[in-house]
C-alpha positions in Angstrom: 9.7 120.6 -36.5 11.2 124.0 -36.0 10.3 127.2 -37.9 12.6 130.2 -37.7 11.0 133.6 -37.7 12.6 136.8 -39.1 12.9 138.2 -35.5 15.2 135.4 -34.5 12.4 133.7 -32.5 11.3 130.2 -33.5 8.3 128.0 -33.3 8.6 124.4 -32.3 5.8 121.9 -33.0 4.8 119.9 -30.0 5.0 116.3 -31.2 5.5 114.2 -28.1 3.6 113.6 -24.9 6.7 114.2 -22.9 7.1 117.7 -24.4 3.3 118.3 -23.8 3.5 117.3 -20.2 6.6 119.5 -19.7 4.6 122.5 -21.0 1.3 121.7 -19.4 1.7 123.1 -15.8 3.1 126.5 -17.0 2.5 127.7 -20.5 -0.4 125.6 -21.7 -2.3 125.9 -18.5 -1.8 129.7 -18.5 -3.3 129.7 -21.9 -6.5 128.1 -20.5 -6.7 130.7 -17.7 -6.2 133.5 -20.3 -9.0 132.1 -22.5 -11.4 131.9 -19.6 -10.5 135.4 -18.4 -11.0 137.0 -21.8 -14.1 135.1 -22.9 -17.6 134.6 -21.7 -17.6 131.1 -23.1 -15.5 129.5 -20.4 -13.5 126.3 -21.1 -13.6 123.3 -18.8 -10.1 122.1 -18.0 -10.8 118.5 -18.9 -12.2 119.5 -22.3 -9.3 121.8 -23.0 -6.8 119.1 -22.0 -8.5 116.6 -24.3 -8.7 119.0 -27.2 -5.0 120.0 -26.9 -3.9 116.3 -26.7 -6.1 115.4 -29.8 -4.6 118.3 -31.8 -1.0 117.4 -30.8 -1.6 113.7 -31.7 -3.4 114.3 -35.1 -0.6 116.0 -37.0 -1.0 117.3 -39.8 -4.8 117.7 -39.1 -4.0 119.3 -35.8 -0.9 120.8 -34.1 0.4 122.9 -31.2 3.1 125.3 -31.9 5.2 127.0 -29.2 7.0 130.2 -29.9 10.4 130.6 -28.2 12.6 133.6 -27.9 16.2 133.7 -29.3 17.2 132.7 -25.8 14.9 129.6 -25.8 12.3 131.1 -23.4 8.6 130.3 -24.2 6.6 133.3 -25.4 3.3 131.8 -26.2 1.5 129.0 -28.2 -1.2 128.3 -30.7 -3.3 125.2 -31.2 -4.9 124.5 -34.6 -7.0 121.8 -36.2 -8.7 120.8 -39.4 -12.2 122.4 -39.6 -13.0 121.5 -43.2 -16.7 121.0 -43.5 -17.7 117.3 -43.6 -19.7 117.9 -46.8 -16.6 119.2 -48.6 -15.4 122.6 -49.7 -12.2 124.4 -49.1 -9.8 123.1 -46.5 -10.0 125.3 -43.3 -7.5 125.4 -40.5 -9.2 126.5 -37.3 -7.2 128.3 -34.6 -8.5 126.8 -31.3 -6.1 128.7 -28.9 -3.7 131.6 -29.3 -1.8 132.6 -26.2 0.9 135.1 -25.5 2.6 135.6 -22.1 3.0 139.3 -23.0 6.8 139.4 -23.2 6.9 140.0 -26.9 4.4 142.2 -28.8 4.7 140.1 -32.0 3.9 136.7 -30.4 0.4 136.4 -31.8 1.4 137.5 -35.2 4.4 135.1 -35.3 2.3 132.2 -34.1 -0.3 132.9 -36.8 2.5 133.1 -39.4 3.5 129.6 -38.3 -0.1 128.5 -38.7 -0.3 129.9 -42.2 3.0 128.1 -43.1 1.6 124.8 -41.9 -1.7 125.5 -43.6 0.0 126.1 -46.9 2.2 123.1 -46.5 -0.8 120.8 -46.1 -3.1 122.3 -48.7 -5.4 124.4 -46.5 -7.1 127.4 -48.3 -8.4 129.3 -45.2 -7.6 129.9 -41.6 -10.3 130.9 -39.1 -10.7 131.8 -35.5 -13.3 133.2 -33.2 -13.6 135.2 -30.0 -16.0 135.4 -27.2 -15.4 139.1 -26.9 -18.0 141.1 -28.9 -16.4 144.6 -28.7 -14.6 147.0 -31.0 -11.2 146.3 -29.4 -11.4 142.6 -30.3 -12.6 143.4 -33.9 -9.6 145.8 -34.3 -7.2 143.3 -32.9 -8.4 140.5 -35.3 -8.6 142.8 -38.4 -5.8 145.2 -38.0 -3.1 143.4 -36.1 -3.8 139.8 -37.2 -5.1 140.3 -40.7 -8.5 138.5 -40.4 -11.8 139.7 -41.9 -15.1 139.2 -40.1 -17.3 136.8 -42.1 -20.2 136.3 -39.6 -21.4 136.8 -36.1 -22.7 133.8 -34.3 -25.4 134.1 -31.6 -26.2 131.3 -29.2 -29.0 130.7 -26.8 -29.1 128.3 -23.8 -31.9 125.7 -23.9 -33.3 125.0 -20.5 
């Protein structure tokens, strides 16, 4: 499935294992490295790989969208899944990963536009994402550039 963006870029939904394997060593693996670099949470490569494969295989409850330039060069990707509470409520699409290779300033915004299109198409009412960065820059990026509003702050504690 291909979604054309106003800029001329386009998002292609990763629907086959062949396509996933082609993207894994470069773009998708770079996304993991970027996640771990920017976040204190740290993501294990095996867990990340399993999550990504599950999202790809569970369309429309999960998906990976890759943004390509007009010249068919990959610019970034996002991975989303259904995070609707088990006890009911509004359908929520959760953004698990959002990665830009830095070659286009609008990559994150265009990928989230694709996520919103998918969410609308399948009856989702909300889209959410989180960050491991607790700083003003992250808050500004999510609120001003991406259009999210902060609903809560979650604190965790290791149990030893």
